[in-house]
C-alpha positions in Angstrom: 0.0 0.0 0.0 1.3 3.5 -0.9 1.6 5.9 1.9 0.7 9.5 1.2 3.1 12.0 2.9 1.8 15.4 3.5 4.1 18.3 4.3 2.9 21.1 6.6 3.9 24.6 5.7 4.8 27.4 8.1 3.4 30.8 7.4 5.9 33.5 8.4 4.9 37.2 8.6 7.2 40.0 7.4 8.5 42.1 10.4 9.8 45.6 9.9 13.1 46.8 11.5 11.0 48.5 14.2 9.3 45.2 15.1 6.0 46.1 13.5 4.3 43.2 11.7 1.9 44.8 9.1 -0.2 41.7 8.6 -1.0 41.4 12.3 -1.9 45.1 12.3 -4.2 44.4 9.3 -5.9 41.4 11.0 -6.3 43.4 14.2 -8.0 46.2 12.3 -10.7 43.8 11.0 -14.1 43.1 12.6 -13.4 40.3 15.2 -15.4 37.6 13.3 -13.6 38.4 10.1 -10.2 38.5 11.8 -10.9 35.0 13.3 -11.9 33.7 9.9 -8.7 35.1 8.3 -6.6 33.3 11.1 -8.5 30.1 10.3 -7.7 30.5 6.7 -4.0 30.9 7.5 -4.2 27.6 9.3 -5.7 26.0 6.2 -2.9 27.5 4.2 -0.4 25.9 6.5 -2.1 22.5 5.9 -2.5 22.8 2.2 0.5 25.0 1.3 0.9 25.6 -2.4 -2.0 23.3 -3.2 -4.5 25.7 -1.9 -6.8 27.0 -4.6 -10.1 28.8 -5.2 -12.1 29.9 -3.3 -9.2 30.4 -0.8 -6.3 31.3 -3.1 -6.0 32.6 -6.6 -3.0 33.0 -8.8 -2.4 36.7 -9.7 0.7 36.3 -12.0 4.1 34.7 -12.2 3.6 32.4 -9.2 2.2 35.1 -7.0 -1.0 34.1 -5.2 -3.4 36.0 -3.1 -5.2 34.6 0.0 -8.9 35.3 -0.2 -11.2 35.3 2.8 -14.9 35.6 2.1 -17.1 36.8 4.9 -20.7 37.7 4.1 -20.6 39.8 0.9 -17.0 41.0 1.6 -13.8 39.4 0.3 -10.6 40.3 2.2 -7.3 39.7 0.3 
């Protein structure tokens, strides 16, 4: 029987020289339920890695993908 090996990815956030982490500031600025959903989506990204596709991720160009979080009628990217 063939065993499927899955690799878990680690999401690392950019940190400025002054210690600020822009993505954390962005998530903190969101309505709490949307922020929680974005964090859940980041966990899915860690599980699926570069295999994550629509509706959660979409290729923009040249191997650059956006993470898409739909909450009600809003889509946060």
